[in-house]
N, C-alpha and C positions, 0 to 999 in steps of 0.2 A: 438388460433392466437395468435400474438405476433406487436414488434413494433420495433423502431432497437432500434436495440445491437453497440457499442463504443466500437471500436477495438482500441484507441488511447492510453497507457499507464495513468491508474490511478492515478500515485504520479511521485511528482520527486527525484526521488531516492540522487542524489545528493544532494540537500534540507533536506532529511530525514535523511540520516547521521552525514550530518551535525548539527540536530539536537542535532540525540543521540550522537552526540561525546562535543557536547555543554552544551546540556540539567545539568550540576552537576551541575553549574558556579551560575544556576538561583533561585532564588528562589518560588518557586512555592506549593503551597496546595498539590496541587496534580502531583506530582514527579512521585511515583511510577508507578501510571498507565497509568499517558502520558510514560513510558517508555515506558508499557507495550503495549500500543497502537503501534507505533512510532515501535518496534521492533514487531511487526507481520509486519504491513507495509512494512518493509524492508524484511523480508524475504518472499516477494510473487513471486508465478515464476512469467518473466516478458516471460512469453511462450504468442504467439496469441490463439484469439481462431479461433473456425473449430468443425462443428459438418460433418457428412454422411450423406446428405438427405434419403438418401433408409435406412437405421435408427433409425429414425429419429421415 
C-alpha cells in the first residue's frame, strides 16, 4: 500500500541556477560537494510522474 505522491516541482530551477552561477564567489568549505549536489538537482528532468494501472 502507498501514501500520497507529490506531483509538484521539487526545486526552484531559477534559484538553483543562480546558486550555481554565484557559488564561486562564496567562501565555503564544501564548495565542490555543493556544486555536485546542485548540478544533479539542476539536471533532474521536469517530467510529471505517471503510471499505467494495468502494469502495476
